[in-house]
Every structure is written in structure tokens, then in C-alpha cells.
N, C-alpha and C positions, 0 to 999 in steps of 0.2 A: 616563473621567477618572482621572488618576493624581495622587495627592496625596502630596507629600514633606514630612514634618514634622520640623522641628528637625534638619537635617543638621549634619555637622561643618563647622567654619568654612571649610575649604578646598574645599568642593564648588563646582566651576565647570567650564565647558567639558566637558560630558558629554552623551551621547546617551541617549535612551529608545527602545528597540526593542520590537516586538511580534511574536510568532511563534506558530505552532501546533505547533512541534516543540521538544521539550525540549533537543535537541542544537544548536539555533541555526541550523538551515537555513531557507531561505525567510523571512528576517528582513526586517521592514518598519520603517523609521524613523518613529517617532511624533513625536519632538520633539528639539530641540537647545537647550541653555541655555549661554550663554557669559558670563553675569553672575554674579559671586560672590554667594553668600548672605550676608546679615547675621546677626548673632547672633539666635537664636530665631525666624528667619523660616521661614515655610512657603509653598510655592507649589503651584499646581494646573496641570496640563498636560492639554490635550484633544487626543486623536489626531484625525487627519482623519476626516471622515464616511465611514463604510463600512469603516474599518479594524477587523479582528477578529483575535483570537488568544487562546490559552490561557495564554501565558507572556509576562511582561514582563521585560526585561533593561535594566539601567542600566550604562553603560560610559563610561570616559574616552576621549578621542581616543587613537589608537594611539601617538602620540609622547609622551604624558604618562605618566610612570612614578611613580604614586602609588597609595595605597590608597583605595578608595571607602568612606567611612565614613558610614553612615546610621543614624538613630535609628528611623524608622518610615516605611514606604511603604504607602499604601492604594490599592487599585485598585477602581474602580467600573465597572459595565457597565450600559448601557441596553438594554432589550428582553430577549429570550430568552437565557438563559445556558446 
């Protein structure tokens, strides 16, 4: 489970990826969100069952040329870590 707390107002149209490689190889898409956040809103994203990885990456669509501004991201795992 990935929890994004109080992002900047412009956070929308972004992907959440999970990978076991710090260099971004073998990346699996966990979620996509295209709904803009409201002020002080938090959201939870659940990756598909069986998806595993050591690293989480948030990224805008390639066509979007903006900075990704986040206040806090929390990542939780079920089972053995």
C-alpha cells in the first residue's frame, strides 16, 4: 500500500512504479492517477496482488513538463519484507 499525504496542488496524471532495481530496470506499473488532488487531500494506492519490489517511483506522464512536489509518501508491505 502506498499512501501519499498532502501533495502539492498540481499533483495529477502520474504513475506509481515498483521495481527491485534502483536504476529503474524491470519496472512494473502499480497505479495511475489522473484526478487532481484537492487541498489537504491524501490518497491510498494498492498495487496488484503479487506485485513486489524494493523501490517505489512516482513519475508524471512523459509529455508533462512539471516538477513532482510531494510532502510525504509512505509505503507499507504485507508479509515478509
